[in-house]
Structure formats: C-alpha cells, structure tokens
N, C-alpha and C positions, 0 to 999 in steps of 0.2 A: 508397581509391586509392593503389596504390604510389608511391613518389617518382618512380621512371621513368616511370610512366604519365601522371602529373602534369606531367612536363616535358615528354613528347611533346604532352599538350592544349596547354601553354603555347605550345610553338614553332609547332604548326599554327596555332593561334588567331592567333598574333602574323603568321605568313606570309600568312592569309587577311586580317587588317587589311592589311597592306601592298598586297596586290592591290588591296582596296576603294579604298586611298588612290590606288593608279596610276590608276585608273579613274574616280574621284571627281574629280580636278582639284585646284582652290585651296579646301581647306576651311578656313574662317575659325571657324567655331564648330561645336563636335560635342558631343554628350552623351555622357556616359560609359558608355551601354549601347549604344553606335554602337560596331561593329566596327573603325571607322577610328579610334577613340580608344585602342587597344592600342598605336599606334606612338610611338614614344620620341620619334623626329626632329619628329613633328608636334604632340604633345601635353606633351612633356617627361616625365620618368622617374616623377616623383611621381604625375602623373595615370593615365599608362599604367599602373602596377601595380594603381591602384583599380580602371580600366576590366577588367583580367584579372580581379581579384578578385569584380567584381561579376558578370561574364559567367560566372565559377565559383558564383555565388550566397553567396558572403560577404556580410556585412552592411553595406554600402557606402551612407551616404548619398547619395542623387540627386544630379546637377549637371551642368554643362556648362564646356567649356574655350574659352577664347579660344586659339587655337592659334599655334605660332610663325609661321605664313604671314600670320596676321592682324598681327603685329608685327614682321614682318622689315621692317629697316631704318627703322625707326619708334623715337622717343625717346617718355618718357612723355606730356607734352603732346600729342604728334602722335597715339599711338594714342587716347589719352581723346578727342579732337577726333574722330576718326574714329568711334569708338562713339556718340559723342553724336548723329551724325545718321544710326545704322545703325537700321533699323526690325526688322533679324531680331535684332540685340543688345537691342533693346527688347522684342519677343516673350519673347525667352528669358528676360531680367532679369523679365518679368510672370508669365511662369510659375512661376517659383522663388520669388518672394517672395508669392506670391497677390495680387498686386496691391499691393506695396508695402508688406505687413503683415508681412512676415519679415526679419528681419536676416540678413545675409551673411558668410559668410566668402571672403575675397579671397586664394588662395595662391599663391606662388610653384611653378613646375613647370617646372625648369631642364632642359633635355638632358644637362646636366654634374652634377647631384646624383644621388644615391640610388645610386648603382653600388656593385660589390662592392670596388673599390679607394678610391673616396671617396665619402662620405657628403654632403659640404660641409652638415654639418647646421646650420640657423639662420643660412646666411651670406646668404641672400636675403630678401626680405620678404613678409611677410604680415600682411594687416590683417582684424581682425575686427570685428563687429558694426558692420557697414557698414549704413546705413538710409539709403534714398531713392536715386533715378537718378543724381543729379548726385554724390553720394559714391560711387557703384557706381564711375563712369567714371572718376574721379580716382584711386580705390585701384587699378584697372586699371593705368591711367598709372604709378602710385607703384611696382607690383610690377614692371613691366616697366623702369622705370628702375634697379631694385636690381641688374639682370644687370651694370649699367656699373660699379657699384662693387664687386662681388664678386671674388674673386680670380684670376679668369678671362674673358674676354668668352666668352659662350656664348647660344645661342638660348633665349629665353625663353617659355613659355605662361604662362596665368594660369587656375587652378582656380577654379572658382567653386561653394558648394554653401552652402544654407541653415545658419545657426547652429543648433546642436542644443544642449537642454537638459541638464545632467547633474548626477546625483547622486553619481557616482563617476568619475574619469578619469585616465588616466596613460599609461605608456609600458610595454611590454613586450618583452624580448629571449626569443627560442626557443632561448637557452642562457644559461649564467652567463658573462657576457664579461669577467669577471676571472679565471676558471679554465678556460673552455674546456668544461666540462662539459654535455654536450649532455641529459643526462638530468634536467636542474633549469632552470627557468624563472626569471629575474629580473624582478619587477614592481615598478616604483614607482608609486605612487597618491596622491591625495587627492583630498578631497570637492570638486566641482565638475569644471571643464573641465581636461583634461591640461596647458593651455596652462601652468599655474603650474610645473608640474615641468620640461616641456622648454625653459621660459626660465632655469630657475635661479632662480626667486624662491622657491620653497620647495623642501625637500627631500624632502619628503612620507614615505611609510611603503614601503620596501623590505621585501618579501617574497619569500620563495623557494617555487616550487612545484614539484612533482613533476611528470611529463608527463601525468600523471592529474588534476593539480588539487589534490592532496595539500598540507598545508600542512608546509614543512619548516622554515623559520624567520621571525623577524619582526624587524624593525630598525624601533623606532619604533610609535606607539600605532597600533593598528588601526582605522581608520574605522569607526563605527557603521555606515554604509551598506554596509560587505561583507558579502555573504551568502555561505555554504557554496555554493550555486547559483553563485554568480558566477566563484568559483575554478574551478570546472569548466568552465565556459562559456569561460573566458578560456584555459584549457590547451585546451581544442578550436579554438578558433581559432589557437593557435599551432601545432597539429599540422596544421590545414587548410592554412594559408599555407606549411608546410614543405614539404607535399607538392605545393601548387601551383607555387610557384617553385623547387624543386629544393633547398632549403637554409633554415637556421634565419633568419627575418626580425626586425628592429626595427619594431616597429609601436606607433601611437599609436592609443588605442582611447579610448571613454567608453561608460558605461552610463546610459540616459535615466531619467528618475524612473519611468517605468511598467517599468523591466527590462530595454527593448530594448539589446542590444550592439550597438556601430556602431566599426567600422575605420574609423578617420579616416588612416591611412599605412601603409604597407609596403614596407620597402626590406630589402636585405640587410645582413646585418651585415659590417661591414668587416673583409674579410679580416685586415689587419695589425693589427687590435685586438683578434683573439681566437686563442688557441691553436690550433693542429692538433689532430685528433682524437687521443686517445692519447700526447699530446705529454710527454716525461718531465719533471721537476722538477728545473731547474739552479740552480745558484748558485755564488758565490766559494768558499763553504764553507772547508775547510780548506786548500785551495790559497792561499788569499787570503794565507796565513802565508808561503808559500814564493816566491809571485810577486805581492808589492802592488802592482807597476806595471805598465804595459802592456809585453809582451815586442815584441821587435824581429823579423823574418821568421826571421833565422837562430835566433836563441833559442826561437822558436815550434816550429822543425823539430829542433832537439835535443833538447828537453826535455818536449814534450807527446806525441809518440807513445809514449815508454816511458811516460809516466804512464798513457795510456789502455790500452796494452797490458798493464801491469803490473795495472790494475784488472781488466781482464777475465780475467785469470788468475786472479787472487784470488777472483773470484766464481765461476769453473768449481770451483775446488778446495773452495769453500766449499758448494758443492750450489745454490747460487742459480740459476746458469744451466744450460740443458741443452747439447747438443752443436752446435746452430746457432748460426750467428752472429748478435748481436745486430742489430736492425732499426733501432737509433739508437745514434750514438756515445755513448760515456760521457764524454768531455771535449771542450768547445767551444773554441772559439777567437773571441772576440767583438771584432774591430779592436784585437788584441793582448791583450786579458784574457782570462785564462782560468777557465771555469766547469765545474763536473763535475755529474754525476747525483747529487743528494742523496739521491734514493732508494735508490739502487743502494749508496752508502756508508754508508747505515742513519743519516745525520744528520737526515732527516725520513721519516715514515711515508708510504708511497702509500696513496691512496683504495681502499678493499675494496669489491669488487663483491658483489652478492649471492651469486654463485656462487662466490666465492672459497674457502668451505669446503668446495665440493665438488670443486674442480679436484685432481685426484691428482697432477699433473706435479710442483709444487714439492716436495710430500712425497716422492715417487718418487726426484727426484734428491737430495733430502736423506737419505733412507734408502739410495740406494747409496753417497752420500759420508760417511754416519755413522761407518762403521767406520775409515776412515782418515782422518775429522774428530777422532775421540777421540784415534786415537794420534797425529795432528798435533799436537793441543793440547798433550800431555803433551811431546812432544819439540821445540816450537817454539822454546824457550829454547835448546837446545843445537843445534838446526839454525841458528840466528840466528848464535850463537857462532860455528861453522864458515864461515858466510857472512861474517863481518864479519872473520875472520881470512885468508879467500880475498881479499876485496877489498882488505885492508890490504897483502897480499903483493903483490898486481897493481899496485897503487899504487907501493910502493917501488920496485918493478922498471921504472917509468916513468924513461927518462934524462931529464936536462935536455932540455927540449923543441927549443931552439935547435941540438940536435946530432942531432935527427932530418932524414932526407931527407924531401925533397917527398912522395914517395909512401907514406912512413910514417905521416905526419900524418893523412891519410884513414883510415887503418886503425887507427889509435889513436880516431879518432873513432867509426868502426861498433863497433869493441869496448866503448868504453866506454858507447854507448848502449845494447848489448845488456845489460850487466852493470847498466846503470841499470834496465832494465825489471825484471829478475829481483829486485833490491832493493826496488823499488816493490810488487812482487807480495807478497812477504814482510813487507814493512812494513804494508801494507792489510790482510793476512791476520791479522798480529798484532792489528790494531786490532779488525778483526771479532771475535777470540777474547777481547779485554780485557774485563774487568769495568769497568763505566762507572763505579765508585767507587774502582777501583785508583787506585794513588799511586806516583809514581816522580819521581826527579830529573829534571828535563829539561836537555837539552842547553843550552838558552838560559841556564839558573841556573849550571850549570857556566861556560859561557863567559864569562857577566857577570864571575863570581869572577874568569876567568882574565885578562880584560881589565882588570879592575881592578888585580889586582897587577902585571901587565905596567906598567903606567902608572905604577906607585908604583915600580917600578926604572928608570924613564926611557926604557923601550922607546917606539918610533914605532909607528905601527898597522901598517905593512907587518912591522915585526921580530916584533911581538907573532903576526901571521897564521902567519909563517914558522916560530917556535918552537912556536905552540899554535894547530894548525888549528882545534880545535874552536871557536875563536873566529868562524870563518864561518859558524857558526849564527846569528849576530847581522847578518849581511849577505846581503841576497837577490841570486840568482846574477845576473851579467850578463855579456855580451861586451864586453870593451871599458870604459874608464873607470878610475877610480881606486878601490882599496877603502878605503874610509874608516868605522872603527867608531864605532859611536854613543857617546853621555856615557854615564860609569858613575860610580855612587857612589865615593868616594875609599877606603872600606874596605868588603869583602865576604867573607863567610866561605866558604869553599868547601863545598858540599854535602857530607855524609856518605856519602849514599846507605842509610842504614841504613832497614831497611823498606821498601825498593823492592819493588814486586811485580815478578817475573822477566818477565812477559810485558808489561808496560808497560816495563820496562828494554828488553826485546829491539826493541820498536818503536821507542825512542828513539835505540836503537845504531845500528838501518838508516835513521832518519833522517838522520843525520850522515853516513853513508856517500853517502846519494843526493847531500846537499849535495857532498860531497869529488867525486863523479863528473861533477856539473854544474859545478864549478870547473873540473876536467880538461879538458872539454870545451870550455870559455869560453877557458881559456888556449891550447888547440891551434887554435881559431879565431884567436884575435888573432895568433898566430904566424904563421899562413897569410895574415892580412891585411898583415902586415907585408912579407911575402916578395911578395904581389901588387904591395904599392904599388911596390916597389924595381924590378919589372919594368914597372911602368907600367901594369899592369892594373886598379890603382884609384887613384884620385887620392889618398886617406889610407887608412891602415890600421884606423881605425875603421869605413870604410864596409862593412866586412865583415859586419857586423851585420844588416844591409839585404839580404845575399844571400840567396836561398833555399840549403839545404842540397845540393840537385843543382846548382844553379850554382857552389857553391863546390868540388863534386866535379871539376866539368868544368874550370873553372879552373886548378886544381891540375896538371892533366896537360897542359893547352893554354895553353903560356907564351906564346904569340904573340896571344892573345885576349883585346882588353880589353872592358871591362864599364863602361858609364854606371849610376851608382848615384843613382836618381832623390832629389832633396833633399825629405825628409821634415820636417813640423813636429813638433816636440818637444812639441806640445798634444795628449793624447789625443783621438782622436773620441768616445770613449765616456768621460764623465768619472768613470763607476762602474759597476758591474753591480747589477741590484736584489738583495736578499739571496734571493730565490726568484722564478724566472720560468719560462715556458715559452715555446716556437716557435711564432709564428703561421706559417700555411702559406709566407708570402712570406720567412720566415727573420728576422723584425723579434722584437724580445723583448715579451712581456707579462708583467707583474710578476703575481705570484700573490698575490691578496688576497680576502678574502671579506667579505660584508657585515656588520657589527658596529657596536656602540654606539660614540658618540665619533667623534674623526678617522678616517679612513680614504684610502686611495690611490686614486687612481681613473685613474691612469696611469704605467706604468713609468719607471724612471729615479732618479736621484739627483744633486741640484745643489746647488754653493754659490755664492752671489752677494750682494751687497747687495740690500736691500729697498726696494720702492718702493710708493707708493698712487697716484703720477701716471701715468696711461696713455699721457703723451705722451713720457715719458721712462722708459719700461718696457724697452726694448731691451736684452737681456743682462742683465737683473735678473728678481729675484722679485717677482710684483706680487701685492699683497695686497688681494684685492676683497670685496664683502659677500656676493655671489651668482656664480653661474656665466652671467653674462649673455651670449647669444650675440651682443653687438655687439662683444664683444672679439676675435671669431674672427680678425680680419686681426693682431691684435697677436702671436697664440699663435707662428707660427714664428719670431718673435725673442726671445721669453721665455726665461730660464734655468728658470724654475719659476713654479707658480702656487698660490696658498693662498686657500681662499674658506670665508667663515663658515659658510654653507650650500651644499647643493648635493647632486645624485644622480648616481651613476654612469651614468644614461640620459640626464641632460640633454645637448643638444646640444653645450655647450662641451667636456663631458668626453670626449665620442664623439671630438670634434676633439682633444682634446688626446692622447689615445692614437694616433690617426691622426698627429698630430706629433711625438711622443715626448716630451710635455714634463712633466716630473714635478709631478704635482698631487694637493694633498691637499683636502678637503674635510671641511665638518664640524668646523672648528677654531677656536670662539670664544675659547678661554683663551688669554690673555697677548697678544694681538694688539694691545691699546690700549697696553700699555707698552712697544711697539716703534718706534725712532725711526727715520726717514727715514735711509737708508744703513747701517742696522745689518744685520751678516754675518749670515745665515742658510743652515743646509741643509735642503733638501726632500728628502724619499725618497718618491717616489709608490708603491712597493712595499711601504713599513712604514706607510704612513699617518703618517709623523713629521714634526715640523717642530722644529729646535732651534738653537741659536747652536753655532759650534765651540769655545766656551769648555767649554760644558758638556754638549756632544753625549756624548763618552764616559762622562760619570756617569748622565746623564738618558736616553738615548734609545738608546745604543748604536751613533750612526751615525759619530763622530769616530775618525781613527785614533789608535790608543792608541800614544803615544809611548813607545818602548823597549820594545816588548811582541815579541819576535822568536819567529821559525819555531824549533821545537825542534829539538835536534840528540840526540846522545848523549853521556853523563858519559865525560870523559876517565878518570875513576877506576874506570871498569868496562871496562877492556880496551880501550880505543879508542886503539891505537897511530897515531900521525900519519904521514902518507903521506911519501914522499921529497922530499929539496929540489929535484929537478927539477918536482914539480910543486907545492910550495908558494911556490917563488920564481919570478923572472921576470916577465912582464907581467902587469898585476894585472887583475883583473875585479872588478866589483861599484859598487855607489853608497851616496850615504851615508843613513843612517837605518835603522832596523829596525822601521819602523812596519807594522802590519798594516793593509791596507787593508779599507775597509769597515767591520771592526770589528761587525758586523751580528751579531744574537742567532744567526743559523744558521752564522756564520764561528765563533762561540766552541762553538757545540754540536759544530762539525766536528773539535772538537780532537782526539776520538779515533779520527779515520779515518785 
C-alpha cells in the first residue's frame, strides 16, 4: 500500500471512530479492536496508535483501555475505588488474565504523549507484571496519578494488556535518528523484554539494518537469539507502520519464544530530533577561525552574505554546481554563530547513494568546466596577485572615514561587501585547487612575528595595527569595541617564505584581504553609529552593531527618526555548535553521529559546566549517572549536560535529551570515578566526547586553542598595507585569537 493510501485509510478510520464515539456516549472501557479505540481524546495516543495498528492487521497484543472519560476528574485512589466495584471492569480483567492466571502490563496512554512534536517518552508511569485484581486496580490508580506529576496536566487513559514472554526485545526507529537517513533502520535489542533498553538499564546491542533487513553494522555482541528471519520481519514491520501512519515510527517490539513478533508501541519519530530529508551537513568548520564568537545582527548582515555568495560562485566555477540556484543555503546563522556546508567545502565527504556512479550531471558539469578549470588552476596565482593589488589600491584610496559625508558611508559599505564577495570566491577556489599536503607561511605566523617585534620596540596594540595591518590576522572582526592583540612570545623569527606553495600562498594572501575588508566595513559602521548617537537616533554609538543593515541604511538618510535598540544579553543562546550537524524540519540542530563502540553522543550541542552526581543540585550543571533512567526526565530542561555509563540512543531519556537539546554522552565509563564533585567538564553531544577544559585541547579537540588564530597573508609576499584612513580611527575587535570549537572538523577545514 503506498504511503498516501495508508494515510487516507488511517484518516478515514479515525473519522469513523469519532463518529462511533459521538453515537456511543460515555465509553468507559473499550477493547483495542473496537473502532472507538482509535480516538486519541478517548484512549490517549499510545492506545490509539495500537488500535489503528491492530485494525490494520499488525501484530498487536490484545487488550483494553480505561478511557479518559472513566478517569476524568478523579485522582488515583478515586479511580481505583471506582474500578474495584465495577462489574464490567472485573469481566474485562477476568477475560484478559484467564481468570487471574496471567500477569498484566498496565501502561499510561496520555493524550499529550507520542506526538510528532513531543514524545514525552517515559514521563508517565507504567506498571508491569501486575498479578491479582487488587494489584490491578491499584496500578490503574497509580498510572492515572502520574498525569499530575508529569510536565503538563493532560487527560490520562490506561492501556491494559497481558504480559508477554520474550526471547528478544527492543526499540526500532524507522530511520537512523542520528543522521536522518531513511534507508537505514536503527534497532537496539537485548535478550528478554524491551523495558531493559527503554529504561536505560542496559545499552543492549545496536544494529543498523537496511530497509529490507540486511545487516549494515553492529555495535555490541549480537544476541544469540537473533535469527536472520527476525531482521527481515523487523524491517517489514517498520515498512508497514511507515505506510500506515504516513512516516517513520519509533517502535517498541518483542519476539516471543515461539517466534511471534509483537508490536508494543508505535509513535512518530519526533520531528525536532531527526534531520530533514536530504539535509546538508553543516558545521563551524573553517569559519570558526574567522568568527570564533557569536556575531551581532549588523555583523551577520555585513559579512555572512558575501561569504555565501562567494562560496556559491566558487562552486559554480569549479563545476560542482549547475545553473539552477541551490535548494539550501551554504551558510547558516544559528543565533549569531556561523556554520557552513561542510560537504560543499570538501571538509567532509557526503554519503554516496547507489545511483551516484550513474548520475551524469556532476561529470557533465565538470566536463564543461574542465577546460576553464585547467587554465584557471595555472593562472590562479597571477589572478590572485592582480586581485590583491586591486584591493590594496582601493583600500589606499579610502580617505579617513570622519571626512566622508553621511551618504558616502553607505556607498562604501555596499562597495566593500561586493569586493568581499569576490575575494571570498577566489579564496575558496584557491582552497579547492590546493594540494592537501601543500605548505605555506600563514598570515598568522607573520602576524605573530610582527606583533612580537612591535612590542619589543615599545609600540602599543593600536600602534602595531596601524603600522602593520597584517596583525589583524590575530583579531576576529567586530563592530565596535577595542582591538586588543593576544599575547606573543618575546622573540619570534619572521618566516622566510622559502618553499611556499604558490596556490597556498594565494589563498593566504586573499584571507588577509578579506580580513581587511571586514575591518573597513566595521569601522564605517562604527562611524555611522557615532553620528547617529550625536543626532539622538541611538543611545550609544555601540548600539549600531545590533541594527540590521537595512535599518542602518534607512537611519542614515532619515535623520529625524530615532530607533530603540533592544537590550541584548552578552551570554550567547547557543554555547557552541556541534562539529557537524543537520537541520530538523523545525529548524533545530541534530548532531551528526553514528553508532560505534565506546562513548557516543546521542544529543547535539556542547556545554561546559561543573559536574555533579546530586540530582537535587543538578540545575545548570553536567549530571553524571549510571544509566539513562526516565525518572530523570523532569531534570532535563535545567541540565547543562548529561553523561551516563550506559544507555542507548533509543532509550526514553535519550529521545527526550534530543528534544530538549541537552548535550548527552552515553557509554562513557572510563575516568568517571576519578572526577570530583564540582570539577569543570566539557561535554560534546555531537562528537561523543567528555573532557576537562585543561586537557581538552590535547585529548579531545574540544577546548579553544589559545593563540591559534585565523590565517591571513604574509606581508613578506607583496601584502601592501591599507591607507591610514582605514587603519586608524575607531577600533573594532575584541581580545583573543582563540578558535571556537577547535573540533576535528574545524581543523580539517583549514584548507577551505
């Protein structure tokens, strides 16, 4: 059945069930095979999904539901007392337990759980192995009471099914939840009931299956009870639920000792925890060297569009792109932090599909571009030299900014942004042509030597930057603030440049020109901010950095218009970006990770905070636990991070951690006993690493590398400094030349 047809059947069946409910009045107890059991408002989402599955012929264990109408307005003891004297409930219980001989599973089924936006996995109570009538009515009351301790008040139904015996059980996602790949199924399994995995008590064995059930990879010992036929039946179950509900499902399942496969739960994979289909792979990569900190609104408008336009133009020239505009952006702004398409830059390789070798389009584009690429590669150093000379002459021609009229400064901004786009395009193109093993003197190396010599001569930072503008390679661009150079050794030899690769040198030359153009636009914006503050349009000149570029242009010509700049916290909303991530349909980030041995990240993000083992004092800290116990769910929104000795990417708490975007690492037993309460830790849920700030740079690549700066162009190779009007006046920049993230992807991206 095609997905569209399955969805139509599901909708029609739901509408029929709603009509039955409207005619049936006050349904208090319904069996799962009753059409009324497909109504979420009556039986809750968990039971409704199982009822739809049962009516579609999927292998669901029979059962009945104590509906929301039966529990409406009653607390746990009250609903238990009502059931104790209910003859109909007794008959249902007697039928399901064969007269009391079979234990029951009494599970929550809230109307608020198992949705596409929030799974609320494990946040309500389920009671297993319930034997006897008295224990049953008490368990129902306890489940109903759990609705009042959950994150939000919601109507609660109770799903009742007989306990099943299992030789194998687990959880299955109808896609890979860490990559969004819909051609792969991620299955976590263990001997016995799946409750051991969903509770986080055991990590189980994670296997990746193809859509047809072929084994792609295994993490952990394969259970002896797993048969080849089991894999194919699990894959078939995933296909059937996807067609029935119109999308990939998060399923709990078990296989009984006689080989019968049972579906215990099916819910949509939470949209915010899974990448969108065909989402590109992004990360800070090489731009982390230039923009180590979050950018303001104006900084984003000044510097990000030229970067994206330059990248797109470079890809077109290299034959990577066709004539059509790209469907997705190549540069993202994530709350001020900049990320780029790592696959487009060649930092990471994209996943090849089976038809990739037969796709003629990339080869055709490269064939069309080959004649000009071959010539361009040879001519690139000369082209860069001409471009650098042209940029230097343009910069020298800029008069002191305070001498320019109000209408001239916006023109300067537009022209500088246009030039910056061209510089970026040639810089990226040179990086694409560059031999990965090529060596060249970096602008940062020249800048360190220059700054060291300037300080030896008694110059302050502003004097050094004015006389030796290549020192800007050590300062990230910023609108407003003080330019403060990082510490340098007392004596540093100036690089000779001998043996430099011409293509690598060309790229370094353009990097420094890009940095000078960014500085020019920053200084022009600050000058405009001063004038607006004098006219009363801004409270402070520094507020200009929080305007959009369009607002800045408007205020420049509308002198009688004042603007209120909202107060903005200096604390970034996103502490850092994952080394590699994809975008979920709702725009949230999903760290790119894959199942593997040892520690692994199960939720995107990166956090640095003190550690604690005390759940009562865990707010704002990194919590260390033995397993991903669902009872910790209420703590998640306030945690800075979470580290567990065991756990599966498919456990309830891992799912919730992705929803709440709490950086989480599981399978990390080594070294936890050596950590003391209050020790500072860095947790990266994308890379699956845990480290201390002191040793992160050496051991895990997570900490900022002090003194490691963005590369520019060596002054010894024809880098003429800009005019005094550009290098003096209002300063822009901030302390430090740290590289944000310092991730392996960031280091790999140095050649782009």
